[in-house]
C-alpha positions in Angstrom: -16.3 53.7 68.6 -18.7 52.0 66.1 -20.6 55.9 66.3 -17.3 57.5 65.3 -16.5 55.2 62.4 -19.8 55.7 61.1 -19.5 59.5 60.8 -15.8 59.4 59.7 -17.1 57.2 56.9 -20.0 60.1 56.2 -17.4 62.4 56.0 -15.4 60.3 53.4 -18.2 59.5 51.3 -19.6 63.3 51.2 -16.1 64.4 50.2 -15.1 61.4 47.8 -17.8 62.8 44.8 -16.1 65.2 42.0 -18.4 68.0 42.7 -17.1 71.8 41.7 -15.1 72.1 44.8 -13.0 69.0 44.2 -12.5 69.7 40.6 -11.1 73.1 41.8 -8.8 71.3 43.8 -7.8 68.7 41.2 -7.1 71.7 38.9 -5.0 73.7 41.6 -2.8 70.5 42.3 -2.0 69.7 38.8 -1.2 73.5 37.9 0.6 74.5 41.5 1.6 71.5 43.5 0.6 69.7 46.9 0.5 72.4 49.2 -1.5 74.7 46.9 -4.0 71.8 46.5 -4.2 71.5 50.3 -4.5 74.9 51.4 -7.5 75.1 48.7 -8.9 72.2 50.8 -8.3 73.8 54.4 -10.0 76.8 53.3 -13.2 75.0 52.1 -13.2 72.9 55.6 -13.2 76.5 57.2 -16.6 77.0 55.3 -17.8 73.4 56.2 -17.0 74.2 60.1 -18.7 77.6 59.4 -21.8 75.9 58.3 -21.8 73.3 60.9 -21.8 76.2 63.7 -24.7 77.7 61.8 -26.7 74.6 61.7 -26.1 73.7 65.4 -26.7 77.3 66.5 -30.1 77.2 64.5 -29.0 80.4 62.2 -28.8 78.4 59.1 -32.6 79.3 58.4 -31.8 82.4 57.0 -29.5 80.8 54.3 -32.4 78.4 53.7 -34.3 81.7 52.7 -35.9 81.7 49.0 -33.8 85.2 48.4 -30.6 83.5 49.6 -31.0 80.2 48.2 -31.7 82.4 44.4 -28.4 84.6 45.4 -26.5 81.3 46.2 -27.4 79.6 43.0 -26.6 82.8 41.1 -23.4 83.5 42.4 -22.6 79.9 42.3 -23.4 79.8 38.6 -21.0 83.1 37.7 -17.9 81.6 40.0 -18.0 78.4 38.5 -18.5 79.4 35.0 -15.7 82.0 35.2 -13.2 79.6 36.7 -14.2 77.0 34.5 -13.7 78.8 31.6 -10.6 80.8 32.8 -8.8 77.2 33.0 -9.9 76.3 29.7 -8.2 79.5 28.2 -5.1 78.8 30.6 -4.7 75.0 29.6 -1.4 76.3 27.5 0.4 77.3 31.2 0.3 73.9 32.3 3.7 72.2 32.1 5.6 69.7 33.8 8.4 72.0 34.4 8.0 73.8 37.7 10.9 76.2 36.8 9.8 79.6 35.7 6.3 79.5 36.9 4.4 82.1 37.9 4.3 82.4 42.0 0.8 81.5 43.9 0.9 82.5 47.6 -0.6 79.7 49.5 -3.0 82.0 51.4 -4.3 82.9 48.0 -5.0 79.3 47.4 -6.6 78.8 51.0 -8.9 81.8 50.0 -9.8 80.7 46.8 -11.0 77.3 48.9 -12.9 79.1 51.0 -14.7 81.2 48.6 -15.6 78.3 46.4 -17.1 76.4 49.0 -18.6 79.0 50.6 -20.8 80.1 47.5 -21.2 76.5 46.6 -25.0 75.9 47.1 -24.3 72.0 47.1 -22.3 72.3 50.2 -25.0 74.6 51.9 -27.4 72.1 50.7 -25.6 69.1 52.5 -24.9 71.1 55.8 -28.5 71.8 56.2 -29.8 68.7 55.2 -27.9 65.6 56.1 -26.0 67.5 59.1 -29.2 68.9 60.4 -31.0 66.1 60.5 -28.6 63.0 61.5 -26.5 65.0 64.0 -28.4 67.9 65.0 -31.7 66.3 64.8 -30.5 63.5 67.2 -28.9 65.8 69.9 -31.7 65.1 72.0 -30.0 61.8 72.7 -26.5 62.7 72.6 -24.4 65.2 74.9 -22.6 68.2 73.7 -19.4 67.1 73.7 -20.6 63.7 71.6 -21.9 66.3 69.1 -18.1 68.0 68.9 -16.7 64.7 68.5 -19.3 63.4 65.8 -18.5 66.8 63.7 -15.0 66.6 64.3 -15.0 62.7 63.1 -16.8 64.1 60.1 -14.5 66.7 59.1 -11.3 64.0 59.4 -12.9 62.0 57.1 -13.2 65.0 54.5 -10.0 66.0 55.4 -8.5 62.7 54.7 -10.1 62.6 51.3 -8.7 65.8 50.5 -5.5 65.1 51.4 -5.6 61.7 49.2 -6.4 64.1 46.4 -4.1 66.7 46.9 -1.4 64.2 46.9 -3.2 62.4 43.8 -2.9 65.8 41.8 0.3 66.6 42.8 1.8 63.6 42.1 0.4 63.3 38.5 1.9 66.6 37.7 5.2 65.3 38.5 5.0 61.7 36.6 2.2 62.4 33.8 3.0 64.2 30.4 2.0 67.6 29.7 -0.6 67.0 27.1 -2.1 64.2 29.4 -2.2 67.1 32.2 -4.1 69.4 30.0 -6.7 66.7 29.1 -7.3 65.8 33.2 -7.4 69.9 33.4 -9.9 70.2 30.6 -11.8 67.5 31.8 -12.2 69.1 35.4 -12.9 72.4 33.6 -15.7 71.1 31.7 -16.8 69.8 35.2 -16.9 73.1 36.9 -18.7 74.3 33.6 -21.5 71.7 33.8 -22.2 72.3 37.6 -22.1 75.9 36.4 -25.1 75.6 34.1 -26.8 73.2 36.6 -26.6 76.2 39.5 -27.6 78.7 36.9 -30.8 76.1 36.0 -31.5 76.2 39.8 -31.1 80.1 40.1 -33.9 80.4 37.1 -36.3 78.0 38.4 -36.1 79.7 41.9 -36.8 82.8 40.2 -39.6 81.6 38.4 
């Protein structure tokens, strides 16, 4: 139980910082409500599971190659810059009035979360680094069932934080004023652009 609690807290600590995926999740909750934010996070968790499997089965070295790193840093740069700028340009559409809003399908929110996490180099670096060394690296002393339980516990920690953020963002949409929501959305959008610039710098350094 102590080991499970440790891995659960690891998942919570990993999901808590506001990175590009979490900034987009908050924006999604503010604009479209709880279910869209939650489905966005579910898409991101599907990506987490994919990378966990790749690390576990030893095929993650392909992603760790210099070419793939450069590609992912570059693609992450374009995705985050585009998303951040688009969010800023559509700030005027944020409203506390849920009537007459454009209908966004839940599957689109889930797909957005999957793609955002899939193309986020920080996600890849985590699963290759922390998960690979702490969990899979210690699998010599643990059974396959224990590895599965530890992995699920990490995902539960991540899912709990995502659920909390989805509730917070959707609740703020109902409780806060329109101008304040626009400020929050602007800050998260600028955060995405900041991460995008960082990814672009990393892509440049990986080329030269």
